[in-house]
N, C-alpha and C positions, 0 to 999 in steps of 0.2 A: 832362468825359470820358463819352462815352456811343458804343455801340456798336451796329451793326445788326447783328440776331442773325441766323445761317444757318440753312436749312433745307434739308435733303436733297433731291436735285435728282432726283425720281422716274423724270424722262425719261429717265435715264442707266440705268435697269436695265433689262438683257437678258433676252430671254426667249427659251426654244426653241433653247438652243445645241448644239450638235454634240460630244457627251461630257461635257459641264457639265450637271448637272442642273438644273432650276428650283430644287430642294431645297437644291442647294448655291449657289446665287445667293442664295435668301432667306436660309439661314444668315449668307454672308457678308454680304448688306445690312443686316443686323441689325448687325454690327459697324463698319460704315462708318456708321448712325444712331448710334451711341456717340460715332463720333469728331465727329460735329456737335454733337451734345449737350454731350460735351466743351469743345471748342471755345468753343461759347457760356457754358456752365458757368466756365471758365476766364476770359475776360474778362469776366465779370461779376464774380468773385472780384477779380478785379485792380481793377475800377473801386471796390469798395467798400472793398477796403483802401487805396488812394490817399486816396479820400475821407475814411476814417478815420486819415489820416497814420500808418496801420500801422507795425510796424517794416522798412525796409529789407531785411531780411533775408528776412520774409515773401512781402515782394513780389518779391524775386528769385526765390526759391522758385518762385514761379507763374511769372514770367517763361522760368524755364528750361524750363519745359512747353510754349510756345508751339513750340517747333521737332517736338517729336511730335505733340502735337494737331491744329494746323493740317496738317503733312504728311500726317498719317494722312486726314485729312480729304479734302485735294485729292489726293493720290496715288490715293485709291480711286475719283475722280472722274472721273479720268484711264484708270483700270484700267477701269471699268464702261463708260465713254464707248467707248474702242476695243475693245469686243466687239460683235457683231452677229452673229446666223444666217444662215445661207446665204452666208457669206463668201468671195470669191474668195480662192484658194490664195496667192496673189503678189501684190505692190503693183505698179505699173503706174507709167507716165510718169516724170516725172522724180526720184521717190523711188527708183524701180526702179534710174535710170542711177546713181544716188548713192551708193546699196548695191551694186552691182556695180564702181564704181570705187575704194570704199575696200576690198571684203573679195573681189573679182574675179568675185564671182557672188552671187545671192539664196542658194543653196544654203548658201554656204560663211556667209553672214552667220546665216543661221538658224542653224546648227553652232555658228558664237561666241554667239548669243543664247541658245542653248539650255545650252551649258555655261556661259554667264555665270548661268542661273537656276537652275543646277547648283551654283553654290558653295555650300560649307557653312555654315550660319547661317541666322538666318530675314532675311528683307527684301523685296527687290526688284529684278530686273532690268529694267534701263531704256534704252531707243537714245534716246539724247542727240544733237539737233543744237546746234551752238556758231554763235549767231549771227553771231559775227565773221568767220569762217572757213568754214562752214558746213560745217565737218566734221562725221562723224558717227562715233561711240561708242558701244559696248554697257558699261555700267556695274553694278556689284553695290553696293547702297545697304542697309546692316544698320538695321535695326529703319526709323523714317522720316525720322529727324533726321542720321544721319551718313552724310554722304559726297557728298549732294547738291552739283552745282558751281553755284555762285549763278546766272549768268547763262546757263546752257545750258537748251536748252527741251526737256523732253521731249516725244518723240514718240510712242515705243510704251511703255506702261508693264504690266509682269505681275509682280503679288502673287507672292511665293512661300513667304510663310506658310502654316504650315500650315491655318490654317483657310481659304484660300482653296481646299484641295483633298481634304481630309480627308472630306467626306461620300462624295463619288467615288469617291476612289483612295485612300484610308488614310493613315497617316503616313507609308508607305515608295513613294507613289506620284506624287510631284513629277515624277519622268521622262516618268511618261503624262500627266500632266495636263500639263506642258509642251506636249507633244505637244496635246491637246486645246486649249491656248489658242489655240496659232499654228490651227487648223482654224477657229476663232473672229473673227480680227482684223477689226476693221474698216477695210480700208485706203484706204478713200476718208477716215475720219477721220483716219488716219495721215497721209496726203497732203495733206491740209489742214494740219495742223499742221507738215510740211514746207514747204509755200508759204508760211506765216505767218513764218518763220524771220528 
């Protein structure tokens, strides 16, 4: 049993965002690197435990961490990838039409997405696309592993753990951070994800 090690995807790290400072991004990026390292360590631990024919309880304990560590790594990659400086304020083309068809208007979708992000608790607000029906839905995901829909595709991912905004907006600044996030969405990236449903 061998695993290829993951590496932080440096090309995804955004800079020069509006109302999200480079200091905030750097602090947040370090947490992402931690998830990459923890995912690698988890796979190394499992490989070693299996080779040693360790107790199934020890192996099962490590496997329970898969959802948290892997999703922590992958969701952060989606998050950083869907941020860019000098972003247009709204989606266009087929994604815009799909949002309007589902919510009635882009503003109504934004309001629902913002309210999803304001859900009490730590986690993520995610605009998902269902590859089977092409339906769009906003979801709040607790932690990293509780709530993702297995075959749905993340289109827009917003981290709403406090570490995503405390440097710039303090612990109570989630609403201001959400507005700043929406000012920096790389709609081109989101539209490409939608096109790939």
